[in-house]
N, C-alpha and C positions, 0 to 999 in steps of 0.2 A: 794247470794240468800237470799232475805228477805221472809222467809216462811210465815210470818204473812200477806203478801200482795199477795202471789202467789195464783191464782185462777185456775190453771191447764188449761190454754188456749192451751198450747203446742206449741206455735209459736217458742220458743227457740229451742225445739227439732227438728223442721223442718229446722231452719236456721243454726244450728251448730250441726248436728247429730254426728259428730266425738267426741264431748265432753259432749253432753246432750242427754241422752236417756229418753224416757217417760215411766212411769210406767203404769199399767193397767187402772189407773184413769186419765191419761193425765198429771200427775205431773212430773216435771223434776227430773232426777237422774244424778248428775254430775259424769262423768266417769273418770275424771282426776283432780288432784289437781292443776296442772299448765297448762296454756294454751299455746300450741305450737305457736310460733310467726307467722307462716303461716296462722293461724286461727284468728288472732287478728281482721282483718277487718270484718269478719263474726260475731264474738262475739260482737263487738261494735254495729253492726247493730241489732243484737238480743236484746241487752240491750236497745237500743234506741226505738225499736219497741214493747217492752213488754207492753201489754195493761194494766197490773196491776202495772207497774213500780217496779217489784220485782227483776229484774235481774240487776246486776251491776258488774263492773270490778274494781279491785284495783291493783295497782302496788306493787310488793313485792321487797324488797332490792336485792333478788337474781336474778331478771330478768334484763338482759342486752340486749339492742337492738343489732341485728346483725351488725357487723362491728364497734361496740363501746366497750370501755373498762370500767369496773366498776371503780368508783372513791370513795375514802374514805373520 
């Protein structure tokens, strides 16, 4: 989340309500530090549709796609 860009449109909270709650002013509050794999398509859509381009996703080393093994 790029807080300097976020304008509180609230679209992300409507697209991924399982991990993004909206505060009383419409700004997002992330409810989880890691995104469940089943929500990845919805989260990607929310990031792409963010009017302020404030939302993004990054891959962390601990994330391994289902059916795959971590490599070192």
